[in-house]
C-alpha positions in Angstrom: 12.9 -4.2 21.4 14.5 -1.6 23.7 14.5 1.1 21.1 10.8 0.6 20.4 10.1 0.8 24.1 12.1 4.1 24.3 9.9 5.5 21.6 6.8 4.4 23.5 8.1 6.0 26.7 8.8 9.3 24.8 5.3 9.2 23.4 3.8 8.7 26.8 5.5 12.0 27.9 3.5 14.0 25.5 0.6 15.8 27.2 -1.8 14.8 24.5 -3.5 11.5 23.6 -2.8 12.3 19.9 0.5 10.4 19.6 1.3 8.1 16.7 4.5 6.2 16.7 5.5 4.7 13.3 8.1 2.0 13.3 9.8 1.0 10.1 10.8 -2.6 10.8 9.0 -4.2 13.6 10.3 -6.9 15.8 8.9 -9.7 13.7 10.7 -8.5 10.6 13.8 -10.4 11.9 11.9 -13.7 11.2 12.2 -13.1 7.4 16.0 -13.0 7.6 16.8 -16.2 9.6 15.7 -19.8 9.5 12.6 -20.8 11.3 14.7 -22.8 13.8 16.9 -19.8 14.6 13.9 -17.5 14.9 12.2 -19.9 17.4 15.5 -20.2 19.3 15.6 -16.4 19.6 12.0 -16.3 20.8 12.8 -19.1 23.3 16.0 -17.4 24.6 14.2 -14.1 25.2 11.0 -15.7 26.6 8.9 -14.2 23.9 5.9 -15.7 22.2 5.3 -15.0 18.5 1.5 -14.5 18.8 1.9 -12.3 21.8 4.4 -10.1 20.0 2.4 -9.9 16.9 -1.0 -9.3 18.5 -0.2 -7.2 21.5 2.9 -5.1 20.7 1.4 -3.1 17.8 -2.0 -1.3 17.6 -1.9 -1.8 13.8 0.4 -3.2 11.1 0.7 -1.6 7.7 2.5 -3.8 5.2 3.8 -1.8 2.3 4.4 -4.2 -0.6 7.9 -4.0 -2.0 8.3 -2.1 -5.3 10.1 -5.3 -6.5 6.6 -6.9 -6.6 4.6 -5.1 -9.2 6.6 -1.9 -9.7 10.1 -3.3 -10.2 11.2 -0.3 -12.2 11.1 1.6 -8.9 12.9 -1.0 -6.8 15.7 0.7 -5.0 18.3 -2.1 -5.5 18.6 -0.9 -9.0 19.8 2.5 -7.9 20.5 2.2 -4.1 23.6 0.5 -2.9 22.1 -0.1 0.6 19.7 -2.6 -1.0 21.5 -5.9 -1.6 18.5 -8.2 -2.6 17.7 -9.0 -6.1 14.1 -8.4 -7.3 13.3 -12.1 -6.7 14.9 -12.1 -3.3 13.0 -8.9 -2.3 9.7 -10.5 -3.3 10.5 -13.6 -1.3 11.4 -11.5 1.8 8.3 -9.5 1.4 6.1 -12.6 1.4 7.9 -13.8 4.6 7.2 -10.4 6.2 3.5 -10.7 5.3 3.4 -14.1 6.9 5.0 -12.8 10.1 2.3 -10.3 10.8 -0.8 -11.7 9.1 -3.2 -12.6 11.8 -2.9 -9.3 13.5 -6.4 -8.0 13.9 -5.5 -4.6 12.3 -3.2 -5.8 9.6 -3.4 -3.8 6.3 -1.6 -4.3 3.1 -0.7 -1.3 0.9 -0.2 -2.4 -2.6 1.9 -0.5 -5.2 0.1 -1.2 -8.5 -3.0 1.0 -8.3 -2.7 3.7 -10.9 0.9 3.0 -11.6 1.5 6.8 -11.6 4.3 7.5 -9.2 5.0 11.0 -10.5 
């Protein structure tokens, strides 16, 4: 949360209103990696509310569907040691991430199957 807030402060220093801050992994992403009970405990401990975080923290949410779901030949776990999830696990996490942010008034999903030409 503090890192995101630093980026916002830096953006506010710019003398133009044309500032876009892209965040790869928003706060709610953590909910896909812990149990519902642990996630709720974290929210309670920090005094945060899920709906408030989802609806008021971000101007828009772009959900880019994992390559594991629909373009598995491009899924990085096959050639990237930093990825530890199997294709099925990545699809499961992706669905949990969608659930975390769906409901945001500017939630958009970017699929990965249109055209299937990644060259």
